[in-house]
N, C-alpha and C positions, 0 to 999 in steps of 0.2 A: 264365553261372553255373549255369544249369539242367543243362548237360552234366556239370559237376563233381559235382552232387548225384546224378545218375544213376550216374556212375562210382563215387562213394563208396559208394553202396548196393550196386553190383555188386561192389566190392572187399570189402565186408563179407561178402557171400555166399561169395566165394572163400576168404577168410581162415578162415572157420569150417567149411570143407568142405561137406558136404551137410546140416549142421544146420538151416539156414534152409529148405531144400527139404523136409526131413523134418518140420520144425515146421509148415510150410504144409500139407503133406499130412495131418498129424494134425488140424490145425484144420479143414480141409475135411471130414474124416470126422466130427468133432464137430459141425460145422454141419449136416451131413446128419441126424445123430441128433437134433439139437435142432429141426429143421424139423417143423412140424406141418402138417396139412392146411390149406390156405388157407381163411379164413373168407369165405364168400360171403354177401353181404348183398343180399337181394331187396327191392325197393321195390314197394309196391302200394297199392291203394285198395279199401276195402270200406265201403259206406254213407258215413257222414260222417267216416270216419277214413282218414288216410294212415298207413301203417305200414311198418316194415321187419321182415324175418325173417332172423335170423342163427342158424344151427344149429337148435335146437329151441325158440327163443324169439322172440316178436314184441314190438315196441316201437311204441307209438302215437307218431307223429312230428308229426301235425298234425290238428286238428279243423276241419272245414269246414261243420258243421251250423248250424242256426238257434237253438241254445241252449236255454234253459229247463232242464229236468232231463235230464242226460246220464248214462247208465250205460256205463262202459267194458266191453266184452265180455270174458268170461273167456278166450275163445279166438277166433282168426280162422282160418278154413279148417283147423281141427283143431290149430292151433299155439297153445299157451298164451301169453296176453299177460302178460309179466312186467315190462314197464316203460312209463313215460310219459316220452317224450324231452324234450330241451332245447327249451323254448319251444313245446311242442305246443299249448297253449291260450293262449299269450301274447297279450294284448290282446283276448281274446274277451269283449267287453262284454255279450253276450247270455246268457252262461252263468250260471245261478242256483244250480244244485245239481249236484253230481258224486258219483256212487257208483263207488267203485273196488273191484273184486273182489279176493278173497284170493289170486288168482294173481299179482297185481302185487307185486313185491318192491322195486322202485326207482322213485322219482319224481325226475327229474333237475332241475337248476337251471333257474329261470325257467319251469317247466312251466305254471303258472297265473298268471304275472306279469301284473298289470294286468287281470285278469278282474274288473272293478270291480263287477259285479252279483252275483258269487258270494257266497252267504250261507250255504250249507250244504255240508259236505264229509264224506263217509263214507270214511275211509282204509281201505286193505286191512289185514286182520288178520295178514298175512304181511309187511308192509312192513319192510324192514331198513335202507333208505337214503332220506334225504330231502334233496334238493339245496338249495343256497343260493338264496335269493330265490324259492323254489318258489311261494310265495303272496304275494310282494311286491306291494303296491298293491291287495290285495283288501280294500278298506275296509269292505265289508258283511259280511265274515267275522268274526263276533264270538265264536264258540266252536268248539272242536274237541276231539276225543278222540284222544289219541296211543296207538297200539297197543303192547302189551308187547313185540312183536317188534322194534321200532325200535332199531337198534344205533348208527346214526350219522346225524348231521345236519350238513351242510356249512355252515360259517360264511361262505361267499362273500358279501362285502359286507353282512354283518349278520345272516345266518341265514335260515332258510326263511320266517319270518313278518314280516320287516322291512316297515314301513309298511302292515301289515294292520290291521284293526279289532279284533283279538283282545282280548277282555276276560276270557274264561274258557278255561282249558286244563285238561282232565282227563286222567288216565292210566288206561288200561284196567285193570280189576281183575286182580290178579296181577302187575302191573309191579313188578320188584324193583330196577331201576336206570333212571335217566333217560339217554337216549341222549346220547352225547358231542356237544357243540356245539349242543345244542338250545336 
């Protein structure tokens, strides 16, 4: 039966003249126009951070330090840190305070999940996206200020603050709308 399928496809090409060949050539030309430079992602380590660099942006992918107060760097090797990746601090039970610079625009899902000692977070003033379960299980986190720049919060399994200890949420002065799914 496979040969009949091949034959039928071949027959369709013959019946329509060179239309299929011409269509395939046009599609190939369109594909070439749509192709972009491949994105090369470099993985590296600096201090207590594992990170990736893609284009002109770095993302923290793992924290390996001893905890306490941690400040995310604004740049690594001259490349701006724009994101905190999926599960970057997941299960980091020694993290107590995190300061996130204004260069960071995205915090991905599970970024600080189960960082049980985390009690203070200073979010980036440029944050636009906050992933689902980003602070899931952060029982000692009782208050947070949401920046006016936040546009979207993912509701993945209950939102960014599911099972956290939040009691007080304030919004940065000048906030005109609450981010979708917060």
